[in-house]
C-alpha positions as CSV (number, residue, x, y, z in Angstrom):
1,X,90.4,-14.1,100.1
2,X,87.6,-16.4,99.0
3,X,84.4,-15.3,97.3
4,X,81.5,-15.8,99.6
5,X,78.3,-14.9,97.7
6,X,75.9,-17.8,98.1
7,X,72.5,-16.2,98.5
8,X,73.9,-12.7,98.3
9,X,72.4,-11.3,95.1
10,X,73.2,-7.7,95.8
11,X,76.4,-6.6,93.9
12,X,77.1,-3.2,95.6
13,X,78.1,-4.0,99.2
14,X,78.7,-0.8,101.1
15,X,79.1,-1.8,104.8
16,X,79.7,-4.9,107.0
17,X,79.1,-5.4,110.7
18,X,79.5,-8.5,113.0
19,X,77.7,-9.4,116.1
20,X,79.2,-12.1,118.3
21,X,77.1,-14.5,120.5
22,X,75.3,-12.7,123.3
23,X,74.1,-14.8,126.3
24,X,70.3,-15.1,126.5
25,X,69.9,-13.6,123.0
26,X,71.9,-15.8,120.6
27,X,72.4,-19.5,120.4
28,X,75.6,-20.4,122.3
29,X,77.8,-20.8,119.2
30,X,76.1,-18.5,116.7
31,X,77.5,-15.2,115.7
32,X,76.0,-13.0,112.9
33,X,77.6,-11.1,110.0
34,X,75.5,-8.4,108.3
35,X,76.2,-6.6,105.1
36,X,74.4,-3.6,103.7
37,X,74.2,-2.9,100.0
38,X,72.9,-0.4,97.4
39,X,69.7,-1.3,95.6
40,X,71.0,-2.1,92.1
41,X,68.8,-4.1,89.7
42,X,66.2,-4.6,92.4
43,X,68.6,-6.2,94.9
44,X,70.1,-4.5,97.9
45,X,69.4,-3.7,101.6
46,X,70.6,-6.0,104.4
47,X,71.8,-9.6,104.3
48,X,72.7,-11.9,107.2
49,X,75.0,-14.9,107.5
50,X,75.1,-17.3,110.5
51,X,77.8,-19.6,109.0
52,X,80.8,-17.2,108.7
53,X,79.7,-15.9,105.3
54,X,79.3,-19.3,103.6
55,X,75.7,-18.4,102.8
56,X,73.5,-15.3,103.1
57,X,69.8,-14.5,103.6
58,X,68.1,-11.2,102.6
59,X,66.4,-9.7,105.7
60,X,64.7,-6.5,104.5
61,X,61.2,-7.8,105.2
62,X,59.7,-5.2,102.9
63,X,60.8,-2.5,105.3
64,X,64.3,-1.5,103.9
65,X,63.8,-0.6,100.3
66,X,66.7,1.8,99.5
67,X,70.5,1.8,99.7
68,X,72.1,0.7,103.0
69,X,75.3,2.7,103.6
70,X,75.9,2.1,107.3
71,X,75.4,-0.7,109.9
72,X,76.2,-0.8,113.6
73,X,75.6,-3.2,116.5
74,X,75.5,-2.6,120.2
75,X,76.3,-4.9,123.2
76,X,72.6,-5.5,124.0
77,X,72.1,-7.1,120.5
78,X,70.4,-4.2,118.7
79,X,71.3,-3.7,115.0
80,X,71.0,-0.4,113.3
81,X,70.9,0.2,109.5
82,X,71.3,3.6,108.0
83,X,69.8,4.1,104.5
84,X,70.5,6.6,101.8
85,X,68.5,8.6,99.3
86,X,65.5,9.6,101.3
87,X,65.9,6.8,103.8
88,X,66.2,6.7,107.5
89,X,67.6,4.6,110.4
90,X,66.1,1.2,111.1
91,X,66.5,-0.8,114.3
92,X,66.2,-4.6,114.9
93,X,66.1,-6.3,118.3
94,X,65.9,-9.8,116.8
95,X,68.9,-10.3,114.6
96,X,67.3,-8.7,111.6
97,X,64.1,-10.8,111.7
98,X,62.1,-7.6,111.9
99,X,62.9,-3.9,111.6
100,X,61.4,-0.6,113.0
101,X,62.1,2.8,111.5
102,X,63.5,5.2,114.2
103,X,63.5,8.7,112.8
104,X,62.0,11.0,115.4
105,X,64.0,14.2,115.1
106,X,66.1,12.9,112.2
107,X,65.7,15.7,109.7
108,X,68.0,14.3,107.0
109,X,67.3,11.1,105.1
110,X,70.7,10.6,103.6
111,X,72.4,8.4,106.2
112,X,76.1,7.7,105.5
113,X,77.7,6.4,108.8
114,X,76.8,5.1,112.2
115,X,78.7,4.5,115.5
116,X,77.8,3.5,119.0
117,X,79.2,4.2,122.4
118,X,78.7,1.0,124.5
119,X,77.0,3.0,127.2
120,X,74.1,3.6,124.7
121,X,74.7,6.8,122.7
122,X,74.3,6.3,118.9
123,X,75.7,8.7,116.3
124,X,74.4,9.0,112.8
125,X,76.4,10.8,110.1
126,X,74.5,12.4,107.2
127,X,75.3,13.9,103.8
128,X,73.8,16.5,101.5
129,X,71.6,18.2,104.1
130,X,74.1,20.6,105.7
131,X,73.3,19.1,109.1
132,X,76.2,16.6,109.8
133,X,75.8,14.4,112.9
134,X,72.8,13.4,114.9
135,X,72.9,11.5,118.2
136,X,70.4,9.4,120.2
137,X,70.6,8.4,123.9
138,X,67.5,6.2,123.9
139,X,68.3,3.4,121.4
140,X,67.3,5.5,118.4
141,X,63.8,6.4,119.6
142,X,64.7,10.1,119.3
143,X,67.5,12.1,117.7
144,X,69.0,15.5,118.2
145,X,71.6,17.4,116.2
146,X,75.1,17.2,117.5
147,X,77.1,19.4,115.1
148,X,78.5,22.3,117.1
149,X,81.9,23.0,115.7
150,X,81.4,20.6,112.8
151,X,82.2,22.8,109.8
152,X,82.1,19.9,107.3
153,X,78.7,18.3,107.3
154,X,79.0,15.4,104.8
155,X,80.1,12.7,107.3
156,X,81.2,9.6,105.6
157,X,82.8,7.8,108.6
158,X,82.3,7.7,112.4
159,X,84.3,5.8,115.0
160,X,84.5,5.6,118.8
161,X,87.7,5.1,120.8
162,X,86.8,2.3,123.2
163,X,89.3,3.5,125.8
164,X,88.0,7.0,126.3
165,X,84.8,7.1,124.3
166,X,86.0,10.0,122.1
167,X,84.1,10.1,118.8
168,X,85.8,10.8,115.4
169,X,84.1,12.0,112.3
170,X,85.6,11.6,108.8
171,X,84.1,14.1,106.4
172,X,84.1,15.1,102.7
173,X,84.9,18.5,101.4
174,X,82.4,20.6,99.5
175,X,83.7,22.3,96.4
176,X,87.2,21.7,97.6
177,X,86.6,23.4,101.0
178,X,86.5,21.9,104.4
179,X,86.6,18.1,105.0
180,X,89.0,16.1,107.0
181,X,88.8,14.8,110.5
182,X,86.9,16.1,113.6
183,X,86.8,14.9,117.2
184,X,84.3,15.1,120.0
185,X,85.4,14.5,123.6
186,X,82.0,15.2,125.1
187,X,79.7,12.6,123.5
188,X,79.0,14.8,120.4
189,X,78.1,18.0,122.3
190,X,81.0,19.8,120.5
191,X,83.5,19.0,117.8
192,X,86.9,20.3,116.9
193,X,88.8,20.0,113.7
194,X,91.8,17.7,114.0
195,X,93.7,18.0,110.8
196,X,97.3,18.5,111.9
197,X,99.4,16.6,109.3
198,X,96.2,15.4,107.6
199,X,96.7,16.5,104.0
200,X,93.6,14.7,102.4
201,X,90.2,16.2,102.6
202,X,87.7,13.5,101.6
203,X,87.7,10.8,104.3
204,X,86.0,7.5,103.5
205,X,86.7,5.2,106.5
206,X,87.9,5.5,110.1
207,X,88.9,2.6,112.4
208,X,90.6,2.5,115.8
209,X,92.6,-0.5,117.0
210,X,92.7,-1.9,120.5
211,X,95.6,0.3,121.7
212,X,94.0,3.5,120.4
213,X,95.7,4.1,117.1
214,X,93.4,5.8,114.6
215,X,93.5,4.9,110.9
216,X,91.7,7.0,108.3
217,X,91.3,6.0,104.6
218,X,90.9,8.9,102.3
219,X,91.2,10.2,98.8
220,X,94.9,10.7,99.2
221,X,96.0,7.6,101.1
222,X,96.0,6.2,104.6
223,X,96.7,8.4,107.7
224,X,97.4,7.3,111.3
225,X,97.3,9.1,114.6
226,X,98.8,7.7,117.8
227,X,97.7,10.6,120.0
228,X,93.9,10.8,119.8
229,X,94.0,12.7,116.5
230,X,96.1,15.6,117.8
231,X,98.6,14.9,115.0
232,X,98.4,12.6,111.9
233,X,101.1,10.9,109.8
234,X,100.8,9.8,106.2
235,X,101.4,6.0,106.2
236,X,100.6,5.4,102.5
237,X,104.1,4.4,101.4
238,X,103.7,1.3,99.1
239,X,100.0,1.9,98.2
240,X,99.3,1.9,94.5
241,X,98.6,4.3,92.9
242,X,100.5,6.7,95.2
243,X,98.1,9.1,96.8
244,X,95.1,7.1,95.5
245,X,91.6,6.7,96.8
246,X,91.3,4.4,99.9
247,X,87.7,3.3,100.4
248,X,88.2,1.1,103.5
249,X,90.6,0.5,106.3
250,X,90.5,-2.2,109.0
251,X,92.6,-3.2,112.0
252,X,92.4,-4.7,115.4
253,X,91.0,-8.0,116.7
254,X,92.3,-11.5,116.6
255,X,91.8,-11.9,112.8
256,X,94.0,-9.0,111.9
257,X,97.0,-10.0,114.1
258,X,97.7,-6.3,114.7
259,X,98.1,-5.5,111.0
260,X,96.3,-2.7,109.2
261,X,94.5,-3.3,105.9
262,X,93.5,-0.9,103.2
263,X,91.1,-1.4,100.3
264,X,91.7,0.9,97.3
265,X,89.6,2.2,94.4
266,X,91.9,0.2,92.1
267,X,90.6,-3.0,93.5
268,X,93.6,-4.1,95.5
269,X,93.9,-4.9,99.2
270,X,97.1,-3.9,101.0
271,X,98.5,-5.0,104.4
272,X,101.0,-3.2,106.6
273,X,104.5,-4.8,106.8
274,X,104.4,-4.8,110.6
275,X,101.7,-4.5,113.1
276,X,100.3,-1.3,114.6
277,X,103.6,0.6,114.6
278,X,104.1,0.1,110.8
279,X,104.4,3.0,108.5
280,X,104.7,1.1,105.2
281,X,102.3,-1.3,103.4
282,X,102.8,-4.1,101.0
283,X,100.2,-5.4,98.5
284,X,98.3,-8.6,99.2
285,X,100.3,-11.4,97.5
286,X,99.0,-12.5,94.1
287,X,99.1,-16.2,93.0
288,X,102.2,-17.1,91.0
289,X,101.7,-19.0,87.7
290,X,102.5,-22.7,88.0
291,X,105.7,-23.7,86.2
292,X,105.3,-25.6,83.0
293,X,105.3,-29.3,83.4
294,X,107.9,-31.4,81.5
295,X,106.5,-33.9,79.0
């Protein structure tokens, strides 16, 4: 991987989202990459790149002044940013050139995760308030609690299965109790615990690949479900340290070629040996030292 930090003065990047070209909204060949970061040393918020990450521009516009932990985009071109520590949800309809706070009904200011059903329902996961998940069906103009059955309310990750629109919430435990994975099959009206075979309790990241396999990165490794979270398998073999903390997982799309990727607290990136059916992972190759030249 190459370092791509030109213009990106924030050092604590927490979330990344991409928005491809949308007819009548974007220029024909321009896609956007957005990153959200913690405010450390006066730098943070949201940054945007229009050149595949070669350069970045800060787009807070004096509106977003606290840590950005979640970003999400919808098919109509809206961008949503969830902020932490007394923050809120902000919405932009112009690629981040301006932002509007959208907090009506949102009683917790610690936003940790966001996900969107393409039909228009937005989910926001919170932490530290005992409330859990909120949902909006009007582009964020108003929010209602959607936490029936959600017994763990610190929601670090949200993901939507594009094939059936089931919603998955990855949660953290409180004092060693609760945590793990939850699923909603009715757009957030109710949730059920889905921890069969899931031995970790603090979930950091959840992604779903194009064929519906779910991957969850947790304090305890990477877990995979191939049956809509009815059952999970530990697919952490090869991760270092064994049973370590996995902050991020990614899979799906052309760029991944079907592989799964895991980013760990130790600073390494790991890739599955095979594509979506793989159960083992190998570390990202490291550069080999050049052989000594003969005089």
